[in-house]
LOSERO-648630 format. One record per residue: x, y, z of N, C-alpha, C in turn. Coordinates in steps of 0.001 Angstrom, whole numbers, plus 500000, padded with zeros to 6 digits. Layout:
BEGIN
XYZXYZXYZ/...
END
This chain:
BEGIN
748313349422243551747222348961242694746570347709243272/747387346785243735746781345562244261746124345800245616/746658346729246397745993347091247645744600347647247365/744466348450246302743162348991245945742222347890245435/742764346925244715741941345790244283741338345094245499/742183344768246463741709344076247661740761344954248464/741157346225248647740351347112249478738998347430248881/738963347665247563737688347982246916736768346767246911/737308345615246576736479344407246528735910344049247900/736710344207248927736260343835250277735666345011251046/735454346151250373734813347330250960735504347747252266/736837347776252251737566348095253474737287349515253954/737190350473253025736932351848253434735601351988254140/734549351460253536733216351546254133733156350823255470/733810349680255555733764348916256794734590349551257899/735702350219257525736451350931258559735631352099259098/734939352815258206734081353921258655732956353403259556/732459352213259273731419351582260090731883351436261535/733140351013261703733689350854263050733969352216263683/734629353104262950735011354413263502733790355259263874/732695355087263127731489355869263409730661355292264555/731127354204265150730422353614266277729154352881265905/729064352448264653727846351767264202727906350246264407/729106349725264775729237348283264979728700347940266373/727464347475266413726796347180267676726146345812267577/725610345351268718724907344071268716723684344127267811/723086345320267729721899345464266889722254345564265409/723473346006265109723914346131263717725305345492263594/725366344156263576726664343477263629727412343445262302/726695343708261185727326343550259885727332344871259116/728425345094258399728533346285257556728387345858256100/729215346422255233729072346204253791729682344866253370/728905344095252646729421342854252085730321343164250897/731440342464250815732347342640249692732170341551248658/733116341499247768733138340447246759734512339795246772/734551338521246492735792337751246531736754338195245431/738047338204245739739087338492244743739595337192244123/739778336178244933740340334910244485739548334341243312/740264334008242244739648333359241101738948334269240117/738845335559240429738174336491239520739092336822238337/738491337127237199739271337495236013739716338948236124/741012339157235993741600340495236062741882340994234656/741325342147234312741582342771233027742497343968233202/743607343969232495744618345024232633744662345837231348/744393347124231467744467348028230320745801348767230401/746721348410229506748084348924229554748988347881230186/749815347219229367750569346062229861752072346321229816/752456347512230308753875347805230469754396347198231755/755466347783232288756110347211233475755155347140234662/754355348181234874753458348184236038752318347203235835/751709347217234657750644346264234383751109344831234549/752314344539234093752855343185234230753157342851235691/753592343844236464753843343604237891752546343260238619/751457343920238254750159343600238846749750342180238465/750001341798237221749667340443236777750430339390237591/751683339679237925752453338729238733751796338519240095/751318339594240685750680339485241992749349338752241896/748675338903240772747386338238240583747527336720240599/748701336233240234748910334782240212748705334180241596/749064334926242633748887334443243998747435334288244400/746534334905243634745102334794243910744393333951242846/745178333205242067744613332327241028743669333080240099/744072334271239700743234335114238855743630334950237390/742738334492236529743023334564235098743231336020234707/744199336267233829744542337638233438744357337814231943/743640338862231563743603339286230174744085340738230116/744581341137228971745109342497228868744884343037227475/744872344357227389744914345020226097745978346103226165/746643346311225056747762347244225017747968347674223575/748733348752223391748983349227222025749691348175221193/750513347372221825751205346297221108751105345011221927/751051343902221219750975342616221896752340342253222463/752367341559223604753612341238224290753703339732224519/754126338984223485754148337512223582755020336997224718/756176337628224953757059337146226024756374337266227386/755723338404227613755021338598228882753838337645228991/753167337389227878752060336432227882752552335055228328/753681334640227772754217333320228110754639333258229566/755271334323230053755750334338231443754599334368232434/753575335166232138752534335452233119751225334717232860/751137334011231745749896333328231420748764334283231100/749116335469230608748114336483230295747589336282228876/746337336659228677745683336502227377745415337875226773/745817338074225538745642339356224855744236339459224286/743616340626224462742364340946223769742580342254223021/741905342424221922742237343499220988741800344878221450/740688344969222178740141346277222507739725346347223971/739613347579224460739126347789225821737689347313225956/736892347488224902735498347052224939735401345543225146/736249344811224438736266343359224603736737342978225993/737747343692226484738310343370227799737281343547228901/736585344688228923735666344940230041734463344002230010/734156343433228851733043342491228777733414341135229372/734709340910229608735176339621230110735711339688231537/736184340860231965736898340972233244735955341271234397/736246340681235547735527341005236781736119342237237444/737434342373237345738152343502237928738996344118236829/738889345432236651739586346141235576740547347129236213/741798347089235805742783348004236368743510348744235248/743687350054235426744194350930234373745663351262234594/746474350982233568747913351265233642748433351795232310/747598352538231617747982353072230321748381354531230462/749280355026229622749625356453229676748426357318229306/748447358562229743747417359522229345747840360170228035/747066359932226987747307360521225680745979361071225163/746033361702224003744792362196223400743819361047223161/744342359854222856743488358708222575742908358078223839/743647358150224956743182357477226169742434358399227128/742475359707226896741735360629227767740237360284227693/739626360096228858738218359721228888737935358328228376/738952357478228401738795356104227904737639355392228589/737579355510229916736506354860230675735365355864230798/734473355836229821733334356739229796732050355947230035/730913356621229906729637355945230179729437354736229273/729858354859228024729672353758227079730501352544227474/731764352767227842732610351631228230732113351020229536/731702351857230479731201351334231748729949350483231528/729115350884230588727910350107230295728244348735229741/729411348607229097729840347332228529730462346406229573/730747346949230772731338346129231827730351345065232286/730894343961232785730052342942233393729348343542234614/728093343196234859727423343661236075728229343258237308/728451344207238206729224343925239407730722344051239230/731164344648238127732606344823237889733206345796238905/734506345699239059735260346596239934736293347317239086/736386348645239247737321349455238468738402350009239373/739650349849238941740809350370239681741570351325238768/741920352505239292742733353437238504743888353968239336/745095353526238972746316354099239545747164354711238433/746560354856237245747291355405236101747273356918236117/746283357499235434746101358951235414744616359232235576/744289360268236334742903360576236620742030360756235395/742471361533234388741608361795233232741351360588232341/741893359424232663741510358213231934740044357881232178/739493358370233297738138358006233716737244359243233726/736067359107233159735022360117233280734374359916234648/734732360782235595734293360568236971732776360665237129/732125361561236394730668361682236488729993360391236042/730502359795234966729949358528234488730190357414235500/731363357433236141731669356411237147730733356539238340/730479357766238787729564357975239914728196357373239601/727704357590238387726404357040238004726424355512237975/727525354945237469727626353486237406727701352873238798/728368353555239733728421353081241117727050353197241776/726367354314241537725057354537242161724034353509241695/724133353117240434723190352136239894723515350718240338/724762350504240793725196349166241169725770348361240023/725728348924238814726304348187237681727797347964237906/728489348995238413729868348838238884729801348658240394/730309347540240872730202347209242295731033348139243165/732250348436242704733150349249243518734237349830242632/734882350873243159736018351482242476737104351780243492/738347351638243064739497352022243866740310353016243070/740399354253243548741027355328242780742154355968243569/743323356031242959744460356733243549744743358028242799/744064358237241679744272359418240844742904359950240413/742854361264240111741583361919239860741724362921238724/740589363297238137740598364177236977741212365529237277/740887366116238444741341367471238773741966367494240169/743030366726240339743683366659241651744155368055242074/744032368370243393743545367513244487742033367590244712/741285368185243780739838368260243941739202366907243588/738295366482244448737545365241244219736064365596244283/735255365208243302733833365570243303733115365084244555/732195365925245057731436365552246252730703364229246062/730182364008244856729431362770244612730324361540244739/731598361683244372732528360566244504732919360383245963/733102361487246679733412361402248105732279360726248872/731065360940248414729901360381249113729615358935248743/730280358419247727730005357054247260730647356037248197/729834355313248930730347354330249884731133353223249204/730833352977247926731496351888247208732798352324246542/733230353558246796734493354042246233735553354110247320/736703353519247052737862353593247937738820354595247321/739106355692248037739838356820247475741118357061248257/742233357187247539743516357498248179744173358672247448/745008359458248160745525360718247613746801360568246790/746731359822245692747854359660244767749107359185245519/748985358032246154750060357526247016750783356331246406/750666356162245073751286354998244449752768354840244752/753468355957244858754914355889245134755240356255246579/754217356348247427754415356917248763754875355891249787/756079355374249566756769354613250601758146355238250781/758720355072251959760059355621252203761052355047251200/760915353744250924761867353097250030761764353651248610/760544353781248124760353354246246753760818355687246588/760445356547247519760854357941247416762383358081247492/763019357242248295764487357262248368765086356861247019/764498355836246399764990355381245098764773356436244009/763676357191244102763430358269243140764535359315243221/764886359704244449765948360699244630767281360154244136/767580358904244483768841358298244054768931358220242534/767799357899241894767811357814240430768004359193239810/767389360197240415767582361559239925769039361980240003/769666361685241131771084362012241283771943361235240289/771609359974240076772371359157239129772258359712237717/771093360251237353770928360880236045771835362096235894/771922362901236953772777364097236912774242363701236757/774661362718237545776051362262237474776356361707236090/775458360901235556775666360329234227775782361418233172/774935362440233274774994363516232287776298364295232377/776740364558233603777985365311233781779202364510233311/779151363195233505780306362365233160780321361940231694/779135361719231117779090361160229765778322362021228761/777625363018229250776798363830228363775434363226228081/775150362052228651773871361386228423773230361042229779/771940361334229956771249360881231164770907359408231057/770613358786232185770205357381232184768790357221231641/767934358178231951766516358079231602766117359254230730/766127359045229436765758360111228516764221360129228356/763626361307228527762175361456228456761822362160227141/
END
């Protein structure tokens, strides 16, 4: 999630394509200008373990943090210096960078639609590493094309592995193939946890992680 924040804000995808396509020349020395991350207000929608982990990383960039969640989390607020706001509408009107970490439910499906995007601050950046259907992709494409949303970083999509052509063509979108857990260490831990659940169930009749 934080890699997408940095990459989307600094237009890393577009600038890498600029170099790979051979467009970096004396006649065209500059590619896409990005926007600074340091000091920007980070709005987190969904303040569970992952949302709070992102907030911890934001501290290194001196980013004020606001969040909205189904329930207020005073302990996390005290630890992380995060400020609670009651609604997503209020959050997007205050945040420079918005990152989604809420579960996909009937209430959150299509949460980021044209109406919510219109309420965002001009030049906002949207990050989604939660679930693809949290975002109305057609509305996001329009917001990116108009410039109202400066950039987006997406690791998840509405109809994976299909990605709309309009989103693929958006230079201001940084797109990754659902790689949130794609490290050797994380995948090893997933397997180990799965095995530990099986052992726990066989030995005690209870798994470690009840879903």
